[in-house]
Structure formats: C-alpha cells, structure tokens
Gaussian input, Z-matrix of N, CA and C with variables (Angstrom, degrees):
# hf/3-21g

backbone

0 1
 N
 C     1     B1
 C     2     B2     1     A1
 N     3     B3     2     A2     1     D1
 C     4     B4     3     A3     2     D2
 C     5     B5     4     A4     3     D3
 N     6     B6     5     A5     4     D4
 C     7     B7     6     A6     5     D5
 C     8     B8     7     A7     6     D6
 N     9     B9     8     A8     7     D7
 C    10    B10     9     A9     8     D8
 C    11    B11    10    A10     9     D9
 N    12    B12    11    A11    10    D10
 C    13    B13    12    A12    11    D11
 C    14    B14    13    A13    12    D12
 N    15    B15    14    A14    13    D13
 C    16    B16    15    A15    14    D14
 C    17    B17    16    A16    15    D15
 N    18    B18    17    A17    16    D16
 C    19    B19    18    A18    17    D17
 C    20    B20    19    A19    18    D18
 N    21    B21    20    A20    19    D19
 C    22    B22    21    A21    20    D20
 C    23    B23    22    A22    21    D21
 N    24    B24    23    A23    22    D22
 C    25    B25    24    A24    23    D23
 C    26    B26    25    A25    24    D24
 N    27    B27    26    A26    25    D25
 C    28    B28    27    A27    26    D26
 C    29    B29    28    A28    27    D27
 N    30    B30    29    A29    28    D28
 C    31    B31    30    A30    29    D29
 C    32    B32    31    A31    30    D30
 N    33    B33    32    A32    31    D31
 C    34    B34    33    A33    32    D32
 C    35    B35    34    A34    33    D33
 N    36    B36    35    A35    34    D34
 C    37    B37    36    A36    35    D35
 C    38    B38    37    A37    36    D36
 N    39    B39    38    A38    37    D37
 C    40    B40    39    A39    38    D38
 C    41    B41    40    A40    39    D39
 N    42    B42    41    A41    40    D40
 C    43    B43    42    A42    41    D41
 C    44    B44    43    A43    42    D42
 N    45    B45    44    A44    43    D43
 C    46    B46    45    A45    44    D44
 C    47    B47    46    A46    45    D45
 N    48    B48    47    A47    46    D46
 C    49    B49    48    A48    47    D47
 C    50    B50    49    A49    48    D48
 N    51    B51    50    A50    49    D49
 C    52    B52    51    A51    50    D50
 C    53    B53    52    A52    51    D51
 N    54    B54    53    A53    52    D52
 C    55    B55    54    A54    53    D53
 C    56    B56    55    A55    54    D54
 N    57    B57    56    A56    55    D55
 C    58    B58    57    A57    56    D56
 C    59    B59    58    A58    57    D57
 N    60    B60    59    A59    58    D58
 C    61    B61    60    A60    59    D59
 C    62    B62    61    A61    60    D60
 N    63    B63    62    A62    61    D61
 C    64    B64    63    A63    62    D62
 C    65    B65    64    A64    63    D63
 N    66    B66    65    A65    64    D64
 C    67    B67    66    A66    65    D65
 C    68    B68    67    A67    66    D66
 N    69    B69    68    A68    67    D67
 C    70    B70    69    A69    68    D68
 C    71    B71    70    A70    69    D69
 N    72    B72    71    A71    70    D70
 C    73    B73    72    A72    71    D71
 C    74    B74    73    A73    72    D72
 N    75    B75    74    A74    73    D73
 C    76    B76    75    A75    74    D74
 C    77    B77    76    A76    75    D75
 N    78    B78    77    A77    76    D76
 C    79    B79    78    A78    77    D77
 C    80    B80    79    A79    78    D78
 N    81    B81    80    A80    79    D79
 C    82    B82    81    A81    80    D80
 C    83    B83    82    A82    81    D81
 N    84    B84    83    A83    82    D82
 C    85    B85    84    A84    83    D83
 C    86    B86    85    A85    84    D84
 N    87    B87    86    A86    85    D85
 C    88    B88    87    A87    86    D86
 C    89    B89    88    A88    87    D87
 N    90    B90    89    A89    88    D88
 C    91    B91    90    A90    89    D89
 C    92    B92    91    A91    90    D90
 N    93    B93    92    A92    91    D91
 C    94    B94    93    A93    92    D92
 C    95    B95    94    A94    93    D93
 N    96    B96    95    A95    94    D94
 C    97    B97    96    A96    95    D95
 C    98    B98    97    A97    96    D96
 N    99    B99    98    A98    97    D97
 C   100   B100    99    A99    98    D98
 C   101   B101   100   A100    99    D99
 N   102   B102   101   A101   100   D100
 C   103   B103   102   A102   101   D101
 C   104   B104   103   A103   102   D102
 N   105   B105   104   A104   103   D103
 C   106   B106   105   A105   104   D104
 C   107   B107   106   A106   105   D105
 N   108   B108   107   A107   106   D106
 C   109   B109   108   A108   107   D107
 C   110   B110   109   A109   108   D108
 N   111   B111   110   A110   109   D109
 C   112   B112   111   A111   110   D110
 C   113   B113   112   A112   111   D111
 N   114   B114   113   A113   112   D112
 C   115   B115   114   A114   113   D113
 C   116   B116   115   A115   114   D114
 N   117   B117   116   A116   115   D115
 C   118   B118   117   A117   116   D116
 C   119   B119   118   A118   117   D117
 N   120   B120   119   A119   118   D118
 C   121   B121   120   A120   119   D119
 C   122   B122   121   A121   120   D120
 N   123   B123   122   A122   121   D121
 C   124   B124   123   A123   122   D122
 C   125   B125   124   A124   123   D123
 N   126   B126   125   A125   124   D124
 C   127   B127   126   A126   125   D125
 C   128   B128   127   A127   126   D126
 N   129   B129   128   A128   127   D127
 C   130   B130   129   A129   128   D128
 C   131   B131   130   A130   129   D129
 N   132   B132   131   A131   130   D130
 C   133   B133   132   A132   131   D131
 C   134   B134   133   A133   132   D132
 N   135   B135   134   A134   133   D133
 C   136   B136   135   A135   134   D134
 C   137   B137   136   A136   135   D135
 N   138   B138   137   A137   136   D136
 C   139   B139   138   A138   137   D137
 C   140   B140   139   A139   138   D138
 N   141   B141   140   A140   139   D139
 C   142   B142   141   A141   140   D140
 C   143   B143   142   A142   141   D141
 N   144   B144   143   A143   142   D142
 C   145   B145   144   A144   143   D143
 C   146   B146   145   A145   144   D144
 N   147   B147   146   A146   145   D145
 C   148   B148   147   A147   146   D146
 C   149   B149   148   A148   147   D147
 N   150   B150   149   A149   148   D148
 C   151   B151   150   A150   149   D149
 C   152   B152   151   A151   150   D150
 N   153   B153   152   A152   151   D151
 C   154   B154   153   A153   152   D152
 C   155   B155   154   A154   153   D153
 N   156   B156   155   A155   154   D154
 C   157   B157   156   A156   155   D155
 C   158   B158   157   A157   156   D156
 N   159   B159   158   A158   157   D157
 C   160   B160   159   A159   158   D158
 C   161   B161   160   A160   159   D159
 N   162   B162   161   A161   160   D160
 C   163   B163   162   A162   161   D161
 C   164   B164   163   A163   162   D162
 N   165   B165   164   A164   163   D163
 C   166   B166   165   A165   164   D164
 C   167   B167   166   A166   165   D165
 N   168   B168   167   A167   166   D166
 C   169   B169   168   A168   167   D167
 C   170   B170   169   A169   168   D168
 N   171   B171   170   A170   169   D169
 C   172   B172   171   A171   170   D170
 C   173   B173   172   A172   171   D171
 N   174   B174   173   A173   172   D172
 C   175   B175   174   A174   173   D173
 C   176   B176   175   A175   174   D174
 N   177   B177   176   A176   175   D175
 C   178   B178   177   A177   176   D176
 C   179   B179   178   A178   177   D177
 N   180   B180   179   A179   178   D178
 C   181   B181   180   A180   179   D179
 C   182   B182   181   A181   180   D180
 N   183   B183   182   A182   181   D181
 C   184   B184   183   A183   182   D182
 C   185   B185   184   A184   183   D183
 N   186   B186   185   A185   184   D184
 C   187   B187   186   A186   185   D185
 C   188   B188   187   A187   186   D186
 N   189   B189   188   A188   187   D187
 C   190   B190   189   A189   188   D188
 C   191   B191   190   A190   189   D189
 N   192   B192   191   A191   190   D190
 C   193   B193   192   A192   191   D191
 C   194   B194   193   A193   192   D192
 N   195   B195   194   A194   193   D193
 C   196   B196   195   A195   194   D194
 C   197   B197   196   A196   195   D195
 N   198   B198   197   A197   196   D196
 C   199   B199   198   A198   197   D197
 C   200   B200   199   A199   198   D198
 N   201   B201   200   A200   199   D199
 C   202   B202   201   A201   200   D200
 C   203   B203   202   A202   201   D201
 N   204   B204   203   A203   202   D202
 C   205   B205   204   A204   203   D203
 C   206   B206   205   A205   204   D204
 N   207   B207   206   A206   205   D205
 C   208   B208   207   A207   206   D206
 C   209   B209   208   A208   207   D207
 N   210   B210   209   A209   208   D208
 C   211   B211   210   A210   209   D209
 C   212   B212   211   A211   210   D210
 N   213   B213   212   A212   211   D211
 C   214   B214   213   A213   212   D212
 C   215   B215   214   A214   213   D213
 N   216   B216   215   A215   214   D214
 C   217   B217   216   A216   215   D215
 C   218   B218   217   A217   216   D216
 N   219   B219   218   A218   217   D217
 C   220   B220   219   A219   218   D218
 C   221   B221   220   A220   219   D219
 N   222   B222   221   A221   220   D220
 C   223   B223   222   A222   221   D221
 C   224   B224   223   A223   222   D222
 N   225   B225   224   A224   223   D223
 C   226   B226   225   A225   224   D224
 C   227   B227   226   A226   225   D225
 N   228   B228   227   A227   226   D226
 C   229   B229   228   A228   227   D227
 C   230   B230   229   A229   228   D228
 N   231   B231   230   A230   229   D229
 C   232   B232   231   A231   230   D230
 C   233   B233   232   A232   231   D231
 N   234   B234   233   A233   232   D232
 C   235   B235   234   A234   233   D233
 C   236   B236   235   A235   234   D234
 N   237   B237   236   A236   235   D235
 C   238   B238   237   A237   236   D236
 C   239   B239   238   A238   237   D237
 N   240   B240   239   A239   238   D238
 C   241   B241   240   A240   239   D239
 C   242   B242   241   A241   240   D240
 N   243   B243   242   A242   241   D241
 C   244   B244   243   A243   242   D242
 C   245   B245   244   A244   243   D243
 N   246   B246   245   A245   244   D244
 C   247   B247   246   A246   245   D245
 C   248   B248   247   A247   246   D246
 N   249   B249   248   A248   247   D247
 C   250   B250   249   A249   248   D248
 C   251   B251   250   A250   249   D249
 N   252   B252   251   A251   250   D250
 C   253   B253   252   A252   251   D251
 C   254   B254   253   A253   252   D252
 N   255   B255   254   A254   253   D253
 C   256   B256   255   A255   254   D254
 C   257   B257   256   A256   255   D255
 N   258   B258   257   A257   256   D256
 C   259   B259   258   A258   257   D257
 C   260   B260   259   A259   258   D258

   B1=1.4220
   B2=1.5222
   B3=1.3174
   B4=1.4569
   B5=1.5275
   B6=1.3331
   B7=1.4668
   B8=1.5229
   B9=1.3323
   B10=1.4634
   B11=1.5274
   B12=1.2997
   B13=1.4604
   B14=1.5192
   B15=1.3277
   B16=1.4612
   B17=1.5216
   B18=1.3114
   B19=1.4702
   B20=1.5239
   B21=1.3018
   B22=1.4687
   B23=1.5283
   B24=1.3558
   B25=1.4768
   B26=1.5345
   B27=1.3217
   B28=1.4655
   B29=1.5293
   B30=1.3063
   B31=1.4532
   B32=1.5256
   B33=1.3227
   B34=1.4671
   B35=1.5277
   B36=1.3220
   B37=1.4686
   B38=1.5340
   B39=1.3221
   B40=1.4653
   B41=1.5258
   B42=1.3203
   B43=1.4655
   B44=1.5301
   B45=1.3150
   B46=1.4769
   B47=1.5230
   B48=1.3198
   B49=1.4642
   B50=1.5284
   B51=1.3201
   B52=1.4596
   B53=1.5202
   B54=1.3250
   B55=1.4693
   B56=1.5277
   B57=1.3108
   B58=1.4777
   B59=1.5278
   B60=1.3104
   B61=1.4677
   B62=1.5231
   B63=1.3187
   B64=1.4584
   B65=1.5198
   B66=1.3167
   B67=1.4657
   B68=1.5261
   B69=1.3091
   B70=1.4597
   B71=1.5095
   B72=1.3166
   B73=1.4574
   B74=1.5241
   B75=1.3277
   B76=1.4623
   B77=1.5259
   B78=1.3148
   B79=1.4583
   B80=1.5255
   B81=1.3344
   B82=1.4625
   B83=1.5239
   B84=1.3138
   B85=1.4594
   B86=1.5246
   B87=1.3285
   B88=1.4632
   B89=1.5205
   B90=1.3222
   B91=1.4545
   B92=1.5248
   B93=1.3295
   B94=1.4718
   B95=1.5184
   B96=1.3275
   B97=1.4529
   B98=1.5341
   B99=1.3105
   B100=1.4668
   B101=1.5211
   B102=1.3209
   B103=1.4584
   B104=1.5215
   B105=1.3251
   B106=1.4691
   B107=1.5225
   B108=1.3049
   B109=1.4623
   B110=1.5282
   B111=1.3298
   B112=1.4588
   B113=1.5252
   B114=1.3413
   B115=1.4640
   B116=1.5248
   B117=1.3015
   B118=1.4593
   B119=1.5207
   B120=1.3207
   B121=1.4603
   B122=1.5246
   B123=1.2934
   B124=1.4612
   B125=1.5226
   B126=1.3187
   B127=1.4582
   B128=1.5163
   B129=1.3101
   B130=1.4564
   B131=1.5169
   B132=1.3144
   B133=1.4573
   B134=1.5178
   B135=1.3132
   B136=1.4500
   B137=1.5154
   B138=1.3127
   B139=1.4592
   B140=1.5135
   B141=1.3023
   B142=1.4579
   B143=1.5220
   B144=1.3189
   B145=1.4651
   B146=1.5158
   B147=1.2993
   B148=1.4518
   B149=1.5256
   B150=1.3464
   B151=1.4548
   B152=1.5377
   B153=1.3409
   B154=1.4664
   B155=1.5200
   B156=1.3307
   B157=1.4620
   B158=1.5294
   B159=1.2925
   B160=1.4666
   B161=1.5184
   B162=1.3113
   B163=1.4535
   B164=1.5308
   B165=1.3157
   B166=1.4681
   B167=1.5200
   B168=1.3278
   B169=1.4631
   B170=1.5277
   B171=1.3158
   B172=1.4632
   B173=1.5253
   B174=1.3047
   B175=1.4574
   B176=1.5283
   B177=1.3284
   B178=1.4627
   B179=1.5249
   B180=1.3252
   B181=1.4619
   B182=1.5245
   B183=1.3170
   B184=1.4593
   B185=1.5125
   B186=1.3090
   B187=1.4621
   B188=1.5311
   B189=1.3286
   B190=1.4655
   B191=1.5127
   B192=1.3332
   B193=1.4632
   B194=1.5365
   B195=1.3271
   B196=1.4638
   B197=1.5321
   B198=1.3369
   B199=1.4635
   B200=1.5228
   B201=1.3216
   B202=1.4602
   B203=1.5362
   B204=1.3173
   B205=1.4653
   B206=1.5209
   B207=1.3197
   B208=1.4598
   B209=1.5230
   B210=1.3244
   B211=1.4644
   B212=1.5254
   B213=1.3164
   B214=1.4693
   B215=1.5241
   B216=1.3088
   B217=1.4573
   B218=1.5199
   B219=1.2859
   B220=1.4638
   B221=1.5236
   B222=1.3063
   B223=1.4595
   B224=1.5191
   B225=1.3339
   B226=1.4637
   B227=1.5235
   B228=1.3122
   B229=1.4584
   B230=1.5102
   B231=1.3120
   B232=1.4516
   B233=1.5180
   B234=1.3048
   B235=1.4618
   B236=1.5149
   B237=1.3157
   B238=1.4624
   B239=1.5129
   B240=1.3105
   B241=1.4572
   B242=1.5144
   B243=1.3228
   B244=1.4607
   B245=1.5146
   B246=1.3319
   B247=1.4557
   B248=1.5248
   B249=1.3277
   B250=1.4465
   B251=1.5307
   B252=1.3255
   B253=1.4707
   B254=1.5145
   B255=1.3243
   B256=1.4716
   B257=1.5201
   B258=1.3066
   B259=1.4675
   B260=1.4998
   A1=107.40
   A2=116.92
   A3=121.43
   A4=108.57
   A5=116.50
   A6=120.26
   A7=109.74
   A8=116.43
   A9=120.19
   A10=110.31
   A11=116.77
   A12=121.54
   A13=107.19
   A14=114.93
   A15=121.10
   A16=110.17
   A17=117.14
   A18=121.77
   A19=108.34
   A20=117.29
   A21=122.49
   A22=114.32
   A23=121.33
   A24=118.39
   A25=113.65
   A26=116.74
   A27=119.51
   A28=111.00
   A29=115.77
   A30=119.98
   A31=111.47
   A32=117.28
   A33=120.98
   A34=110.35
   A35=117.21
   A36=121.89
   A37=109.38
   A38=116.47
   A39=122.81
   A40=110.48
   A41=116.93
   A42=121.09
   A43=111.73
   A44=117.00
   A45=120.08
   A46=111.31
   A47=117.88
   A48=121.03
   A49=110.41
   A50=117.58
   A51=120.07
   A52=111.13
   A53=117.34
   A54=120.55
   A55=110.67
   A56=117.78
   A57=122.99
   A58=112.91
   A59=118.02
   A60=121.49
   A61=114.06
   A62=117.73
   A63=120.37
   A64=113.05
   A65=116.77
   A66=121.51
   A67=108.10
   A68=117.03
   A69=121.51
   A70=113.04
   A71=115.94
   A72=123.92
   A73=112.73
   A74=116.57
   A75=120.79
   A76=108.58
   A77=115.31
   A78=122.96
   A79=108.92
   A80=116.24
   A81=121.33
   A82=108.88
   A83=115.73
   A84=122.27
   A85=108.43
   A86=116.49
   A87=121.63
   A88=110.34
   A89=115.18
   A90=123.01
   A91=107.37
   A92=115.79
   A93=121.01
   A94=109.16
   A95=116.75
   A96=120.59
   A97=111.41
   A98=116.46
   A99=123.11
   A100=107.62
   A101=117.40
   A102=120.93
   A103=110.93
   A104=116.22
   A105=121.41
   A106=113.45
   A107=118.82
   A108=120.48
   A109=112.75
   A110=117.40
   A111=122.27
   A112=108.32
   A113=118.78
   A114=121.01
   A115=114.92
   A116=119.86
   A117=120.06
   A118=112.70
   A119=117.24
   A120=119.51
   A121=110.14
   A122=114.37
   A123=120.44
   A124=106.95
   A125=116.72
   A126=121.77
   A127=113.22
   A128=116.46
   A129=120.88
   A130=110.81
   A131=114.67
   A132=121.31
   A133=109.42
   A134=114.40
   A135=120.64
   A136=110.70
   A137=114.12
   A138=120.92
   A139=107.89
   A140=115.56
   A141=122.78
   A142=105.52
   A143=116.14
   A144=120.94
   A145=110.08
   A146=115.89
   A147=122.03
   A148=107.93
   A149=115.10
   A150=122.24
   A151=111.03
   A152=117.12
   A153=119.88
   A154=111.88
   A155=116.44
   A156=119.95
   A157=112.08
   A158=115.63
   A159=122.75
   A160=110.26
   A161=117.30
   A162=127.69
   A163=114.70
   A164=118.41
   A165=119.82
   A166=110.09
   A167=117.07
   A168=119.66
   A169=111.42
   A170=117.91
   A171=122.28
   A172=110.96
   A173=116.88
   A174=121.48
   A175=110.85
   A176=116.64
   A177=120.27
   A178=112.60
   A179=117.76
   A180=120.86
   A181=110.93
   A182=117.26
   A183=121.01
   A184=113.08
   A185=117.23
   A186=121.72
   A187=112.97
   A188=117.51
   A189=121.52
   A190=114.35
   A191=119.01
   A192=119.35
   A193=113.11
   A194=116.72
   A195=120.24
   A196=110.32
   A197=116.60
   A198=120.03
   A199=111.11
   A200=116.58
   A201=120.08
   A202=110.86
   A203=117.31
   A204=120.45
   A205=112.09
   A206=117.52
   A207=120.72
   A208=114.30
   A209=117.84
   A210=120.56
   A211=114.22
   A212=117.34
   A213=118.94
   A214=111.02
   A215=114.46
   A216=120.87
   A217=108.72
   A218=116.86
   A219=123.05
   A220=112.93
   A221=117.19
   A222=120.87
   A223=114.79
   A224=117.85
   A225=120.79
   A226=110.12
   A227=115.69
   A228=121.17
   A229=112.78
   A230=115.68
   A231=120.39
   A232=111.21
   A233=114.78
   A234=121.56
   A235=107.49
   A236=115.60
   A237=119.40
   A238=109.54
   A239=115.08
   A240=122.00
   A241=108.26
   A242=115.77
   A243=120.39
   A244=109.71
   A245=113.12
   A246=119.91
   A247=107.08
   A248=116.57
   A249=121.81
   A250=109.41
   A251=115.30
   A252=122.53
   A253=105.49
   A254=118.10
   A255=120.91
   A256=113.02
   A257=113.26
   A258=120.45
   A259=111.15
   D1=123.98
   D2=176.23
   D3=-82.11
   D4=145.57
   D5=173.50
   D6=-146.05
   D7=149.61
   D8=176.84
   D9=-80.27
   D10=150.27
   D11=173.46
   D12=-104.72
   D13=106.99
   D14=-179.86
   D15=-111.02
   D16=-63.01
   D17=-179.59
   D18=-134.85
   D19=136.07
   D20=-174.14
   D21=-62.98
   D22=-40.32
   D23=-178.09
   D24=-56.88
   D25=-43.19
   D26=178.94
   D27=-67.65
   D28=-36.32
   D29=179.97
   D30=-68.52
   D31=-38.27
   D32=175.81
   D33=-61.11
   D34=-40.35
   D35=177.72
   D36=-61.96
   D37=-46.79
   D38=178.96
   D39=-55.69
   D40=-47.75
   D41=-179.97
   D42=-64.46
   D43=-40.67
   D44=178.90
   D45=-61.11
   D46=-39.11
   D47=-179.43
   D48=-62.94
   D49=-41.90
   D50=177.94
   D51=-69.99
   D52=-38.81
   D53=179.71
   D54=-61.83
   D55=-33.25
   D56=-179.26
   D57=-87.99
   D58=-3.58
   D59=-171.89
   D60=-71.13
   D61=-19.90
   D62=-175.51
   D63=90.26
   D64=-2.99
   D65=177.10
   D66=-78.27
   D67=136.77
   D68=179.97
   D69=-96.20
   D70=164.72
   D71=175.05
   D72=54.67
   D73=63.57
   D74=178.05
   D75=-108.88
   D76=120.22
   D77=-179.47
   D78=-111.57
   D79=140.16
   D80=-178.70
   D81=-125.79
   D82=137.40
   D83=173.76
   D84=-135.28
   D85=136.91
   D86=-177.45
   D87=-135.54
   D88=138.90
   D89=175.42
   D90=-126.12
   D91=120.13
   D92=177.53
   D93=-116.31
   D94=132.31
   D95=177.09
   D96=-105.99
   D97=-2.04
   D98=172.81
   D99=-132.07
   D100=163.29
   D101=176.22
   D102=-68.74
   D103=153.39
   D104=-176.61
   D105=-70.86
   D106=-13.44
   D107=-176.85
   D108=-87.57
   D109=19.29
   D110=176.63
   D111=-110.18
   D112=80.32
   D113=-171.47
   D114=-71.73
   D115=-9.06
   D116=-177.18
   D117=-99.96
   D118=15.23
   D119=179.45
   D120=-140.70
   D121=164.34
   D122=174.31
   D123=-79.04
   D124=104.98
   D125=-174.93
   D126=-84.18
   D127=-16.60
   D128=179.94
   D129=170.59
   D130=-167.28
   D131=-178.85
   D132=-137.59
   D133=152.56
   D134=177.05
   D135=-132.73
   D136=158.59
   D137=174.17
   D138=-130.43
   D139=131.79
   D140=174.13
   D141=-110.89
   D142=118.87
   D143=-175.29
   D144=-117.09
   D145=128.33
   D146=176.85
   D147=-98.41
   D148=124.31
   D149=-177.87
   D150=51.97
   D151=60.30
   D152=-177.11
   D153=-66.51
   D154=162.85
   D155=177.49
   D156=-58.04
   D157=150.46
   D158=-179.19
   D159=-55.80
   D160=131.69
   D161=177.56
   D162=68.22
   D163=13.87
   D164=175.92
   D165=-61.97
   D166=-38.58
   D167=179.03
   D168=-60.20
   D169=-38.41
   D170=178.56
   D171=-67.75
   D172=-43.42
   D173=178.57
   D174=-61.52
   D175=-46.79
   D176=-178.31
   D177=-69.93
   D178=-25.27
   D179=178.00
   D180=-60.60
   D181=-30.45
   D182=177.07
   D183=-90.92
   D184=-35.19
   D185=-176.65
   D186=-78.28
   D187=-39.58
   D188=-176.28
   D189=-57.06
   D190=-51.63
   D191=178.55
   D192=-61.11
   D193=-36.25
   D194=177.69
   D195=-63.69
   D196=-45.01
   D197=177.53
   D198=-59.66
   D199=-45.06
   D200=-179.74
   D201=-60.00
   D202=-46.88
   D203=-178.78
   D204=-61.74
   D205=-32.53
   D206=-176.54
   D207=-92.31
   D208=-15.31
   D209=-178.37
   D210=-110.99
   D211=-19.32
   D212=-175.72
   D213=-74.62
   D214=153.26
   D215=176.37
   D216=-96.81
   D217=118.72
   D218=176.47
   D219=57.35
   D220=32.16
   D221=177.50
   D222=73.08
   D223=16.44
   D224=178.64
   D225=-78.26
   D226=164.39
   D227=176.73
   D228=79.62
   D229=-146.29
   D230=-179.09
   D231=166.24
   D232=-179.86
   D233=178.01
   D234=-131.35
   D235=140.89
   D236=172.96
   D237=-152.30
   D238=155.09
   D239=176.81
   D240=-147.91
   D241=149.60
   D242=178.90
   D243=-165.24
   D244=161.32
   D245=173.79
   D246=-88.01
   D247=110.27
   D248=176.87
   D249=-67.59
   D250=-43.21
   D251=172.55
   D252=-127.93
   D253=114.45
   D254=-174.97
   D255=-62.73
   D256=165.53
   D257=178.46
   D258=-65.26

C-alpha cells in the first residue's frame, strides 16, 4: 500500500493500526526528499507491504539510500525501512 508522508504524528498512528491488526509479515519502506517538519507539502512516500517477496528488504537496503541521494534536495529527508511486524 502506497502512502504519502506529510506529518509524522498521523503516520505513526497509521503504522500502529497495522501493527495491532494481527496481520503478519508487514514491511515498511519510506523515502523522504524533504524534512518531516514541513506539514504543508508532500515530504516523501512510503510503502507498506504485507508478506513481501523474499529478500526485498535486502534489495531495498541498497537501492533506498541511492534513491534518496539522487532525488533529495540539498540532502534533506532520508530513507528508512523496517519490519513493522516481523516474519
């Protein structure tokens, strides 16, 4: 599921709801090209994946930072990924 990154408090709520859902194997990856403290703009995008393909997390661990370095403005934003609900 793709989602926009606008403001962190709402996004934290969104993640908590999925973490409590009882669904297993939820992986999250986020790319921000602006800092999170800019609530009036699209600061980045995220993907929440349920039961992602094998080794997708490893592939994105190398690709995500490269995308951030090439798409961010003046080094703003960042990339992160994590298992919201582990395997």
